[in-house]
CHARMM-style PDB file with segment names, atoms N, HN, CA, C and O in Angstrom:
ATOM      1  N   UNK     1       5.941  -6.994  16.108  1.00  0.00      PROA
ATOM      2  CA  UNK     1       5.265  -7.578  14.981  1.00  0.00      PROA
ATOM      3  C   UNK     1       3.516  -7.076  14.831  1.00  0.00      PROA
ATOM      4  O   UNK     1       2.835  -6.829  13.836  1.00  0.00      PROA
ATOM      5  N   UNK     2       3.244  -7.069  16.093  1.00  0.00      PROA
ATOM      6  HN  UNK     2       3.797  -7.269  16.902  1.00  0.00      PROA
ATOM      7  CA  UNK     2       2.171  -6.084  16.446  1.00  0.00      PROA
ATOM      8  C   UNK     2       1.875  -5.117  15.439  1.00  0.00      PROA
ATOM      9  O   UNK     2       1.035  -5.217  14.544  1.00  0.00      PROA
ATOM     10  N   UNK     3       2.827  -3.959  15.733  1.00  0.00      PROA
ATOM     11  HN  UNK     3       3.508  -3.878  16.460  1.00  0.00      PROA
ATOM     12  CA  UNK     3       3.083  -2.867  15.001  1.00  0.00      PROA
ATOM     13  C   UNK     3       2.705  -3.167  13.265  1.00  0.00      PROA
ATOM     14  O   UNK     3       1.831  -2.694  12.540  1.00  0.00      PROA
ATOM     15  N   UNK     4       3.801  -4.175  13.013  1.00  0.00      PROA
ATOM     16  HN  UNK     4       4.511  -4.560  13.603  1.00  0.00      PROA
ATOM     17  CA  UNK     4       3.972  -4.628  11.624  1.00  0.00      PROA
ATOM     18  C   UNK     4       2.554  -4.942  11.400  1.00  0.00      PROA
ATOM     19  O   UNK     4       2.185  -4.102  10.580  1.00  0.00      PROA
ATOM     20  N   UNK     5       1.477  -5.770  11.717  1.00  0.00      PROA
ATOM     21  HN  UNK     5       1.777  -6.453  12.383  1.00  0.00      PROA
ATOM     22  CA  UNK     5       0.278  -6.491  11.401  1.00  0.00      PROA
ATOM     23  C   UNK     5      -0.534  -5.217  11.366  1.00  0.00      PROA
ATOM     24  O   UNK     5      -1.091  -5.002  10.290  1.00  0.00      PROA
ATOM     25  N   UNK     6      -0.733  -4.244  12.421  1.00  0.00      PROA
ATOM     26  HN  UNK     6      -0.281  -4.419  13.296  1.00  0.00      PROA
ATOM     27  CA  UNK     6      -1.660  -2.940  12.770  1.00  0.00      PROA
ATOM     28  C   UNK     6      -1.397  -2.119  11.081  1.00  0.00      PROA
ATOM     29  O   UNK     6      -2.215  -1.639  10.297  1.00  0.00      PROA
ATOM     30  N   UNK     7      -0.003  -2.234  11.020  1.00  0.00      PROA
ATOM     31  HN  UNK     7       0.662  -2.624  11.657  1.00  0.00      PROA
ATOM     32  CA  UNK     7       0.077  -1.159   9.951  1.00  0.00      PROA
ATOM     33  C   UNK     7       0.044  -1.812   7.934  1.00  0.00      PROA
ATOM     34  O   UNK     7       0.119  -1.146   6.901  1.00  0.00      PROA
ATOM     35  N   UNK     8      -0.093  -3.278   8.138  1.00  0.00      PROA
ATOM     36  HN  UNK     8      -0.154  -3.818   8.977  1.00  0.00      PROA
ATOM     37  CA  UNK     8      -0.819  -3.920   6.782  1.00  0.00      PROA
ATOM     38  C   UNK     8      -2.129  -3.559   6.976  1.00  0.00      PROA
ATOM     39  O   UNK     8      -2.593  -2.777   6.147  1.00  0.00      PROA
ATOM     40  N   UNK     9      -3.005  -4.024   8.074  1.00  0.00      PROA
ATOM     41  HN  UNK     9      -2.627  -4.660   8.747  1.00  0.00      PROA
ATOM     42  CA  UNK     9      -4.264  -3.764   8.166  1.00  0.00      PROA
ATOM     43  C   UNK     9      -4.640  -2.292   7.570  1.00  0.00      PROA
ATOM     44  O   UNK     9      -5.352  -1.957   6.623  1.00  0.00      PROA
ATOM     45  N   UNK    10      -3.927  -1.609   8.442  1.00  0.00      PROA
ATOM     46  HN  UNK    10      -3.349  -1.882   9.210  1.00  0.00      PROA
ATOM     47  CA  UNK    10      -4.022   0.119   7.843  1.00  0.00      PROA
ATOM     48  C   UNK    10      -4.073   0.135   6.200  1.00  0.00      PROA
ATOM     49  O   UNK    10      -5.003   0.636   5.568  1.00  0.00      PROA
ATOM     50  N   UNK    11      -3.215  -0.336   5.761  1.00  0.00      PROA
ATOM     51  HN  UNK    11      -2.459  -0.743   6.275  1.00  0.00      PROA
ATOM     52  CA  UNK    11      -3.150  -0.211   4.513  1.00  0.00      PROA
ATOM     53  C   UNK    11      -4.119  -0.909   3.934  1.00  0.00      PROA
ATOM     54  O   UNK    11      -4.794  -0.375   3.054  1.00  0.00      PROA
ATOM     55  N   UNK    12      -4.290  -1.873   4.224  1.00  0.00      PROA
ATOM     56  HN  UNK    12      -3.741  -2.307   4.939  1.00  0.00      PROA
ATOM     57  CA  UNK    12      -5.217  -2.827   3.164  1.00  0.00      PROA
ATOM     58  C   UNK    12      -6.414  -2.272   3.260  1.00  0.00      PROA
ATOM     59  O   UNK    12      -7.079  -2.230   2.225  1.00  0.00      PROA
ATOM     60  N   UNK    13      -6.969  -1.730   4.465  1.00  0.00      PROA
ATOM     61  HN  UNK    13      -6.429  -1.764   5.306  1.00  0.00      PROA
ATOM     62  CA  UNK    13      -8.231  -0.810   4.513  1.00  0.00      PROA
ATOM     63  C   UNK    13      -7.958   0.252   3.512  1.00  0.00      PROA
ATOM     64  O   UNK    13      -8.896   0.480   2.748  1.00  0.00      PROA
ATOM     65  N   UNK    14      -6.949   0.904   3.361  1.00  0.00      PROA
ATOM     66  HN  UNK    14      -6.188   0.718   3.982  1.00  0.00      PROA
ATOM     67  CA  UNK    14      -7.010   2.088   2.591  1.00  0.00      PROA
ATOM     68  C   UNK    14      -6.822   1.924   1.208  1.00  0.00      PROA
ATOM     69  O   UNK    14      -7.186   2.750   0.372  1.00  0.00      PROA
ATOM     70  N   UNK    15      -6.044   0.463   0.871  1.00  0.00      PROA
ATOM     71  HN  UNK    15      -5.749  -0.208   1.551  1.00  0.00      PROA
ATOM     72  CA  UNK    15      -6.372   0.218  -0.700  1.00  0.00      PROA
ATOM     73  C   UNK    15      -7.532   0.002  -0.940  1.00  0.00      PROA
ATOM     74  O   UNK    15      -8.124   0.614  -1.829  1.00  0.00      PROA
ATOM     75  N   UNK    16      -8.152  -1.007  -0.122  1.00  0.00      PROA
ATOM     76  HN  UNK    16      -7.671  -1.505   0.600  1.00  0.00      PROA
ATOM     77  CA  UNK    16      -9.577  -1.084  -0.288  1.00  0.00      PROA
ATOM     78  C   UNK    16     -10.836   0.122  -0.606  1.00  0.00      PROA
ATOM     79  O   UNK    16     -11.875   0.126  -1.266  1.00  0.00      PROA
ATOM     80  N   UNK    17     -10.225   0.950   0.115  1.00  0.00      PROA
ATOM     81  HN  UNK    17      -9.380   0.946   0.652  1.00  0.00      PROA
ATOM     82  CA  UNK    17     -11.306   2.151  -0.363  1.00  0.00      PROA
ATOM     83  C   UNK    17     -10.807   2.988  -1.535  1.00  0.00      PROA
ATOM     84  O   UNK    17     -11.415   3.990  -1.910  1.00  0.00      PROA
ATOM     85  N   UNK    18      -9.889   2.631  -1.999  1.00  0.00      PROA
ATOM     86  HN  UNK    18      -9.395   1.817  -1.694  1.00  0.00      PROA
ATOM     87  CA  UNK    18      -9.245   3.370  -3.353  1.00  0.00      PROA
ATOM     88  C   UNK    18      -9.792   2.365  -4.392  1.00  0.00      PROA
ATOM     89  O   UNK    18     -10.569   2.851  -5.214  1.00  0.00      PROA
ATOM     90  N   UNK    19      -9.521   1.061  -4.495  1.00  0.00      PROA
ATOM     91  HN  UNK    19      -8.889   0.666  -3.827  1.00  0.00      PROA
ATOM     92  CA  UNK    19      -9.559  -0.312  -5.339  1.00  0.00      PROA
ATOM     93  C   UNK    19     -11.060  -0.882  -5.167  1.00  0.00      PROA
ATOM     94  O   UNK    19     -11.703  -1.321  -6.121  1.00  0.00      PROA
ATOM     95  N   UNK    20     -11.544  -0.825  -3.853  1.00  0.00      PROA
ATOM     96  HN  UNK    20     -11.022  -0.468  -3.078  1.00  0.00      PROA
ATOM     97  CA  UNK    20     -12.723  -1.831  -3.960  1.00  0.00      PROA
ATOM     98  C   UNK    20     -12.473  -2.747  -3.199  1.00  0.00      PROA
ATOM     99  O   UNK    20     -11.895  -2.739  -2.112  1.00  0.00      PROA
ATOM    100  N   UNK    21     -13.155  -3.993  -4.091  1.00  0.00      PROA
ATOM    101  HN  UNK    21     -13.624  -4.000  -4.974  1.00  0.00      PROA
ATOM    102  CA  UNK    21     -12.652  -5.198  -3.744  1.00  0.00      PROA
ATOM    103  C   UNK    21     -11.218  -5.451  -4.247  1.00  0.00      PROA
ATOM    104  O   UNK    21     -10.607  -6.414  -3.783  1.00  0.00      PROA
ATOM    105  N   UNK    22     -10.814  -4.895  -4.885  1.00  0.00      PROA
ATOM    106  HN  UNK    22     -11.310  -4.113  -5.261  1.00  0.00      PROA
ATOM    107  CA  UNK    22      -9.650  -5.555  -5.607  1.00  0.00      PROA
ATOM    108  C   UNK    22      -8.324  -4.615  -4.861  1.00  0.00      PROA
ATOM    109  O   UNK    22      -7.168  -4.402  -5.227  1.00  0.00      PROA
ATOM    110  N   UNK    23      -8.960  -4.274  -3.892  1.00  0.00      PROA
ATOM    111  HN  UNK    23      -9.899  -4.447  -3.595  1.00  0.00      PROA
ATOM    112  CA  UNK    23      -7.310  -3.628  -2.738  1.00  0.00      PROA
ATOM    113  C   UNK    23      -6.391  -4.567  -2.897  1.00  0.00      PROA
ATOM    114  O   UNK    23      -5.312  -4.503  -3.485  1.00  0.00      PROA
ATOM    115  N   UNK    24      -7.088  -5.789  -2.111  1.00  0.00      PROA
ATOM    116  HN  UNK    24      -7.964  -5.841  -1.633  1.00  0.00      PROA
ATOM    117  CA  UNK    24      -6.152  -6.832  -1.926  1.00  0.00      PROA
ATOM    118  C   UNK    24      -5.529  -7.500  -2.681  1.00  0.00      PROA
ATOM    119  O   UNK    24      -4.696  -8.231  -2.145  1.00  0.00      PROA
ATOM    120  N   UNK    25      -5.626  -7.549  -4.046  1.00  0.00      PROA
ATOM    121  HN  UNK    25      -6.302  -6.955  -4.481  1.00  0.00      PROA
ATOM    122  CA  UNK    25      -4.957  -7.814  -5.313  1.00  0.00      PROA
ATOM    123  C   UNK    25      -4.138  -6.968  -5.427  1.00  0.00      PROA
ATOM    124  O   UNK    25      -3.075  -7.378  -5.893  1.00  0.00      PROA
ATOM    125  N   UNK    26      -4.222  -5.075  -4.996  1.00  0.00      PROA
ATOM    126  HN  UNK    26      -5.086  -4.742  -4.616  1.00  0.00      PROA
ATOM    127  CA  UNK    26      -3.535  -4.390  -5.077  1.00  0.00      PROA
ATOM    128  C   UNK    26      -2.198  -4.640  -4.213  1.00  0.00      PROA
ATOM    129  O   UNK    26      -1.032  -4.597  -4.607  1.00  0.00      PROA
ATOM    130  N   UNK    27      -2.655  -4.894  -3.025  1.00  0.00      PROA
ATOM    131  HN  UNK    27      -3.602  -4.929  -2.705  1.00  0.00      PROA
ATOM    132  CA  UNK    27      -1.555  -5.062  -2.362  1.00  0.00      PROA
ATOM    133  C   UNK    27      -0.752  -6.381  -2.377  1.00  0.00      PROA
ATOM    134  O   UNK    27       0.093  -6.604  -1.510  1.00  0.00      PROA
ATOM    135  N   UNK    28      -1.008  -7.205  -3.319  1.00  0.00      PROA
ATOM    136  HN  UNK    28      -1.695  -7.024  -4.023  1.00  0.00      PROA
ATOM    137  CA  UNK    28       0.012  -8.323  -3.328  1.00  0.00      PROA
ATOM    138  C   UNK    28       0.403  -8.528  -4.694  1.00  0.00      PROA
ATOM    139  O   UNK    28       0.677  -9.642  -5.141  1.00  0.00      PROA
ATOM    140  N   UNK    29       0.443  -7.074  -5.609  1.00  0.00      PROA
ATOM    141  HN  UNK    29       0.220  -6.169  -5.246  1.00  0.00      PROA
ATOM    142  CA  UNK    29       0.998  -7.405  -6.750  1.00  0.00      PROA
ATOM    143  C   UNK    29       2.031  -6.424  -6.949  1.00  0.00      PROA
ATOM    144  O   UNK    29       1.639  -5.325  -6.554  1.00  0.00      PROA
ATOM    145  N   UNK    30       3.421  -6.393  -7.497  1.00  0.00      PROA
ATOM    146  HN  UNK    30       3.739  -7.285  -7.818  1.00  0.00      PROA
ATOM    147  CA  UNK    30       4.866  -6.201  -7.547  1.00  0.00      PROA
ATOM    148  C   UNK    30       4.419  -4.356  -8.093  1.00  0.00      PROA
ATOM    149  O   UNK    30       3.686  -4.126  -9.055  1.00  0.00      PROA
ATOM    150  N   UNK    31       4.767  -3.762  -7.618  1.00  0.00      PROA
ATOM    151  HN  UNK    31       5.362  -3.949  -6.837  1.00  0.00      PROA
ATOM    152  CA  UNK    31       4.656  -2.438  -7.954  1.00  0.00      PROA
ATOM    153  C   UNK    31       5.876  -1.544  -8.548  1.00  0.00      PROA
ATOM    154  O   UNK    31       6.696  -1.444  -7.635  1.00  0.00      PROA
ATOM    155  N   UNK    32       6.243  -0.991  -9.471  1.00  0.00      PROA
ATOM    156  HN  UNK    32       5.577  -1.073 -10.213  1.00  0.00      PROA
ATOM    157  CA  UNK    32       7.502  -0.854 -10.136  1.00  0.00      PROA
ATOM    158  C   UNK    32       8.328   0.253  -9.348  1.00  0.00      PROA
ATOM    159  O   UNK    32       9.549   0.403  -9.372  1.00  0.00      PROA
ATOM    160  N   UNK    33       6.832   1.430  -8.233  1.00  0.00      PROA
ATOM    161  HN  UNK    33       5.840   1.308  -8.214  1.00  0.00      PROA
ATOM    162  CA  UNK    33       7.756   2.228  -7.554  1.00  0.00      PROA
ATOM    163  C   UNK    33       7.984   1.820  -6.354  1.00  0.00      PROA
ATOM    164  O   UNK    33       8.555   2.546  -5.540  1.00  0.00      PROA
ATOM    165  N   UNK    34       7.566   0.578  -6.061  1.00  0.00      PROA
ATOM    166  HN  UNK    34       7.103  -0.012  -6.722  1.00  0.00      PROA
ATOM    167  CA  UNK    34       8.464   0.046  -5.062  1.00  0.00      PROA
ATOM    168  C   UNK    34       9.648  -1.202  -4.908  1.00  0.00      PROA
ATOM    169  O   UNK    34       9.775  -2.132  -4.112  1.00  0.00      PROA
ATOM    170  N   UNK    35      10.393  -0.754  -6.016  1.00  0.00      PROA
ATOM    171  HN  UNK    35      10.290   0.002  -6.662  1.00  0.00      PROA
ATOM    172  CA  UNK    35      11.486  -1.434  -6.532  1.00  0.00      PROA
ATOM    173  C   UNK    35      10.666  -3.468  -6.785  1.00  0.00      PROA
ATOM    174  O   UNK    35      11.016  -4.560  -6.337  1.00  0.00      PROA
ATOM    175  N   UNK    36       9.946  -3.184  -7.367  1.00  0.00      PROA
ATOM    176  HN  UNK    36       9.662  -2.297  -7.731  1.00  0.00      PROA
ATOM    177  CA  UNK    36       9.300  -4.345  -7.667  1.00  0.00      PROA
ATOM    178  C   UNK    36       8.484  -5.495  -6.719  1.00  0.00      PROA
ATOM    179  O   UNK    36       7.896  -6.496  -7.129  1.00  0.00      PROA
ATOM    180  N   UNK    37       8.675  -4.922  -5.008  1.00  0.00      PROA
ATOM    181  HN  UNK    37       9.153  -4.109  -4.675  1.00  0.00      PROA
ATOM    182  CA  UNK    37       7.815  -5.510  -4.225  1.00  0.00      PROA
ATOM    183  C   UNK    37       6.442  -5.116  -4.011  1.00  0.00      PROA
ATOM    184  O   UNK    37       6.052  -3.959  -4.165  1.00  0.00      PROA
ATOM    185  N   UNK    38       5.662  -6.145  -3.633  1.00  0.00      PROA
ATOM    186  HN  UNK    38       5.979  -7.085  -3.508  1.00  0.00      PROA
ATOM    187  CA  UNK    38       4.167  -5.631  -3.320  1.00  0.00      PROA
ATOM    188  C   UNK    38       3.964  -4.760  -2.590  1.00  0.00      PROA
ATOM    189  O   UNK    38       5.051  -4.853  -2.018  1.00  0.00      PROA
ATOM    190  N   UNK    39       3.439  -3.872  -2.040  1.00  0.00      PROA
ATOM    191  HN  UNK    39       2.557  -3.796  -2.505  1.00  0.00      PROA
ATOM    192  CA  UNK    39       2.816  -3.095  -1.468  1.00  0.00      PROA
ATOM    193  C   UNK    39       2.975  -3.324   0.113  1.00  0.00      PROA
ATOM    194  O   UNK    39       3.192  -2.584   1.072  1.00  0.00      PROA
ATOM    195  N   UNK    40       2.726  -4.949  -0.100  1.00  0.00      PROA
ATOM    196  HN  UNK    40       2.550  -5.551  -0.879  1.00  0.00      PROA
ATOM    197  CA  UNK    40       2.385  -5.752   1.116  1.00  0.00      PROA
ATOM    198  C   UNK    40       3.944  -5.766   2.109  1.00  0.00      PROA
ATOM    199  O   UNK    40       4.326  -5.439   3.233  1.00  0.00      PROA
ATOM    200  N   UNK    41       4.509  -6.403   0.783  1.00  0.00      PROA
ATOM    201  HN  UNK    41       4.198  -6.669  -0.130  1.00  0.00      PROA
ATOM    202  CA  UNK    41       5.965  -6.242   1.220  1.00  0.00      PROA
ATOM    203  C   UNK    41       6.733  -5.306   1.395  1.00  0.00      PROA
ATOM    204  O   UNK    41       7.476  -5.490   2.360  1.00  0.00      PROA
ATOM    205  N   UNK    42       6.901  -4.197   0.773  1.00  0.00      PROA
ATOM    206  HN  UNK    42       6.297  -4.048  -0.011  1.00  0.00      PROA
ATOM    207  CA  UNK    42       7.484  -3.023   1.399  1.00  0.00      PROA
ATOM    208  C   UNK    42       7.146  -2.443   2.154  1.00  0.00      PROA
ATOM    209  O   UNK    42       7.892  -1.556   2.570  1.00  0.00      PROA
ATOM    210  N   UNK    43       5.899  -2.618   2.715  1.00  0.00      PROA
ATOM    211  HN  UNK    43       5.292  -3.338   2.377  1.00  0.00      PROA
ATOM    212  CA  UNK    43       5.362  -1.507   3.835  1.00  0.00      PROA
ATOM    213  C   UNK    43       5.666  -2.638   5.349  1.00  0.00      PROA
ATOM    214  O   UNK    43       4.726  -3.063   6.021  1.00  0.00      PROA
ATOM    215  N   UNK    44       7.300  -3.002   5.689  1.00  0.00      PROA
ATOM    216  HN  UNK    44       8.064  -2.656   5.143  1.00  0.00      PROA
ATOM    217  CA  UNK    44       7.422  -3.397   6.285  1.00  0.00      PROA
ATOM    218  C   UNK    44       7.329  -2.704   7.585  1.00  0.00      PROA
ATOM    219  O   UNK    44       6.900  -3.045   8.688  1.00  0.00      PROA
ATOM    220  N   UNK    45       7.958  -1.431   7.033  1.00  0.00      PROA
ATOM    221  HN  UNK    45       8.307  -1.154   6.138  1.00  0.00      PROA
ATOM    222  CA  UNK    45       8.474  -0.478   8.693  1.00  0.00      PROA
ATOM    223  C   UNK    45       7.260   0.857   7.990  1.00  0.00      PROA
ATOM    224  O   UNK    45       6.426   0.908   7.086  1.00  0.00      PROA
ATOM    225  N   UNK    46       7.742   1.670   8.923  1.00  0.00      PROA
ATOM    226  HN  UNK    46       8.420   1.629   9.657  1.00  0.00      PROA
ATOM    227  CA  UNK    46       7.055   3.147   9.013  1.00  0.00      PROA
ATOM    228  C   UNK    46       7.306   3.925   7.621  1.00  0.00      PROA
ATOM    229  O   UNK    46       6.563   4.677   6.990  1.00  0.00      PROA
ATOM    230  N   UNK    47       8.373   3.561   7.416  1.00  0.00      PROA
ATOM    231  HN  UNK    47       8.977   2.951   7.929  1.00  0.00      PROA
ATOM    232  CA  UNK    47       9.069   4.650   6.305  1.00  0.00      PROA
ATOM    233  C   UNK    47       8.199   3.868   4.835  1.00  0.00      PROA
ATOM    234  O   UNK    47       7.614   4.536   3.983  1.00  0.00      PROA
ATOM    235  N   UNK    48       8.294   2.438   4.823  1.00  0.00      PROA
ATOM    236  HN  UNK    48       8.769   1.895   5.516  1.00  0.00      PROA
ATOM    237  CA  UNK    48       7.835   1.780   3.686  1.00  0.00      PROA
ATOM    238  C   UNK    48       6.232   1.988   3.399  1.00  0.00      PROA
ATOM    239  O   UNK    48       5.594   2.278   2.387  1.00  0.00      PROA
ATOM    240  N   UNK    49       5.856   1.690   4.842  1.00  0.00      PROA
ATOM    241  HN  UNK    49       6.374   1.455   5.665  1.00  0.00      PROA
ATOM    242  CA  UNK    49       4.011   2.063   4.695  1.00  0.00      PROA
ATOM    243  C   UNK    49       3.916   3.381   4.335  1.00  0.00      PROA
ATOM    244  O   UNK    49       2.931   3.759   3.701  1.00  0.00      PROA
ATOM    245  N   UNK    50       4.666   4.031   4.600  1.00  0.00      PROA
ATOM    246  HN  UNK    50       5.467   3.724   5.115  1.00  0.00      PROA
ATOM    247  CA  UNK    50       4.360   5.596   4.391  1.00  0.00      PROA
ATOM    248  C   UNK    50       4.609   5.880   2.573  1.00  0.00      PROA
ATOM    249  O   UNK    50       3.775   6.577   1.995  1.00  0.00      PROA
ATOM    250  N   UNK    51       5.473   5.447   1.996  1.00  0.00      PROA
ATOM    251  HN  UNK    51       6.150   4.881   2.466  1.00  0.00      PROA
ATOM    252  CA  UNK    51       5.596   5.437   0.780  1.00  0.00      PROA
ATOM    253  C   UNK    51       4.504   4.546   0.476  1.00  0.00      PROA
ATOM    254  O   UNK    51       3.744   5.287  -0.147  1.00  0.00      PROA
ATOM    255  N   UNK    52       3.976   3.449   0.530  1.00  0.00      PROA
ATOM    256  HN  UNK    52       4.594   2.847   1.036  1.00  0.00      PROA
ATOM    257  CA  UNK    52       2.434   3.008  -0.294  1.00  0.00      PROA
ATOM    258  C   UNK    52       1.292   3.842  -0.110  1.00  0.00      PROA
ATOM    259  O   UNK    52       0.353   3.850  -0.905  1.00  0.00      PROA
ATOM    260  N   UNK    53       1.363   4.727   1.189  1.00  0.00      PROA
ATOM    261  HN  UNK    53       2.126   4.721   1.835  1.00  0.00      PROA
ATOM    262  CA  UNK    53       0.103   5.212   1.659  1.00  0.00      PROA
ATOM    263  C   UNK    53       0.347   6.465   0.423  1.00  0.00      PROA
ATOM    264  O   UNK    53      -0.638   6.864  -0.198  1.00  0.00      PROA
ATOM    265  N   UNK    54       1.792   7.059   0.121  1.00  0.00      PROA
ATOM    266  HN  UNK    54       2.592   6.735   0.625  1.00  0.00      PROA
ATOM    267  CA  UNK    54       1.615   8.543  -0.969  1.00  0.00      PROA
ATOM    268  C   UNK    54       1.079   7.726  -2.126  1.00  0.00      PROA
ATOM    269  O   UNK    54       0.171   8.196  -2.811  1.00  0.00      PROA
ATOM    270  N   UNK    55       1.639   6.403  -2.415  1.00  0.00      PROA
ATOM    271  HN  UNK    55       2.377   6.021  -1.859  1.00  0.00      PROA
ATOM    272  CA  UNK    55       1.316   6.204  -3.865  1.00  0.00      PROA
ATOM    273  C   UNK    55      -0.617   6.028  -3.896  1.00  0.00      PROA
ATOM    274  O   UNK    55      -1.368   6.363  -4.811  1.00  0.00      PROA
ATOM    275  N   UNK    56      -0.954   5.439  -2.653  1.00  0.00      PROA
ATOM    276  HN  UNK    56      -0.343   5.167  -1.909  1.00  0.00      PROA
ATOM    277  CA  UNK    56      -2.519   5.045  -2.896  1.00  0.00      PROA
ATOM    278  C   UNK    56      -3.244   6.462  -2.581  1.00  0.00      PROA
ATOM    279  O   UNK    56      -4.337   6.680  -3.103  1.00  0.00      PROA
ATOM    280  N   UNK    57      -2.678   7.375  -1.778  1.00  0.00      PROA
ATOM    281  HN  UNK    57      -1.790   7.198  -1.353  1.00  0.00      PROA
ATOM    282  CA  UNK    57      -3.478   9.046  -2.126  1.00  0.00      PROA
ATOM    283  C   UNK    57      -3.264   9.362  -3.850  1.00  0.00      PROA
ATOM    284  O   UNK    57      -4.135   9.407  -4.718  1.00  0.00      PROA
ATOM    285  N   UNK    58      -2.081   9.518  -3.953  1.00  0.00      PROA
ATOM    286  HN  UNK    58      -1.373   9.481  -3.248  1.00  0.00      PROA
ATOM    287  CA  UNK    58      -2.004   9.812  -5.554  1.00  0.00      PROA
ATOM    288  C   UNK    58      -2.732   9.196  -6.740  1.00  0.00      PROA
ATOM    289  O   UNK    58      -2.991   9.752  -7.807  1.00  0.00      PROA
ATOM    290  N   UNK    59      -2.995   8.042  -6.395  1.00  0.00      PROA
ATOM    291  HN  UNK    59      -2.784   7.590  -5.529  1.00  0.00      PROA
ATOM    292  CA  UNK    59      -3.299   6.992  -7.214  1.00  0.00      PROA
ATOM    293  C   UNK    59      -5.035   7.644  -7.130  1.00  0.00      PROA
ATOM    294  O   UNK    59      -5.363   7.768  -8.310  1.00  0.00      PROA
ATOM    295  N   UNK    60      -6.220   8.087  -6.230  1.00  0.00      PROA
ATOM    296  HN  UNK    60      -5.954   7.986  -5.272  1.00  0.00      PROA
ATOM    297  CA  UNK    60      -6.788   8.366  -5.442  1.00  0.00      PROA
ATOM    298  C   UNK    60      -7.103   9.923  -5.890  1.00  0.00      PROA
ATOM    299  O   UNK    60      -8.278  10.220  -6.106  1.00  0.00      PROA
ATOM    300  N   UNK    61      -6.361  10.643  -5.994  1.00  0.00      PROA
ATOM    301  HN  UNK    61      -5.406  10.402  -5.819  1.00  0.00      PROA
ATOM    302  CA  UNK    61      -6.591  12.050  -6.543  1.00  0.00      PROA
ATOM    303  C   UNK    61      -5.698  12.495  -7.900  1.00  0.00      PROA
ATOM    304  O   UNK    61      -5.310  13.611  -8.246  1.00  0.00      PROA
ATOM    305  N   UNK    62      -5.536  11.258  -8.491  1.00  0.00      PROA
ATOM    306  HN  UNK    62      -5.851  10.351  -8.210  1.00  0.00      PROA
ATOM    307  CA  UNK    62      -5.039  11.292 -10.271  1.00  0.00      PROA
ATOM    308  C   UNK    62      -3.879  11.901 -10.438  1.00  0.00      PROA
ATOM    309  O   UNK    62      -3.446  12.415 -11.470  1.00  0.00      PROA
ATOM    310  N   UNK    63      -3.064  11.787  -8.717  1.00  0.00      PROA
ATOM    311  HN  UNK    63      -3.415  11.370  -7.879  1.00  0.00      PROA
ATOM    312  CA  UNK    63      -1.509  12.352  -9.268  1.00  0.00      PROA
ATOM    313  C   UNK    63      -0.425  11.309  -9.681  1.00  0.00      PROA
ATOM    314  O   UNK    63      -0.571  10.328 -10.411  1.00  0.00      PROA
ATOM    315  N   UNK    64       0.419  11.640  -9.204  1.00  0.00      PROA
ATOM    316  HN  UNK    64       0.538  12.436  -8.611  1.00  0.00      PROA
ATOM    317  CA  UNK    64       1.515  10.601  -9.426  1.00  0.00      PROA
ATOM    318  C   UNK    64       2.526  10.712  -8.029  1.00  0.00      PROA
ATOM    319  O   UNK    64       2.725  11.685  -7.302  1.00  0.00      PROA
ATOM    320  N   UNK    65       2.988   9.544  -7.969  1.00  0.00      PROA
ATOM    321  HN  UNK    65       2.826   8.754  -8.560  1.00  0.00      PROA
ATOM    322  CA  UNK    65       3.506   9.202  -6.641  1.00  0.00      PROA
ATOM    323  C   UNK    65       4.831   9.870  -6.348  1.00  0.00      PROA
ATOM    324  OT1 UNK    65       5.393   9.679  -5.270  1.00  0.00      PROA
TER     325      UNK     65
END
């Protein structure tokens, strides 16, 4: 459980870097590339977290995930 909380905190920080104060909202909004789940829901394991991170990186750099 602690590992999952650390992943979530890390992704929340990353989302805040990309979206500013809207980072928490992005983490709680369903996303089509995550099978309609929120990024927070999808990132329950390392593979899900990595996909969320790739999406954030793509958004930041103007690419696609």
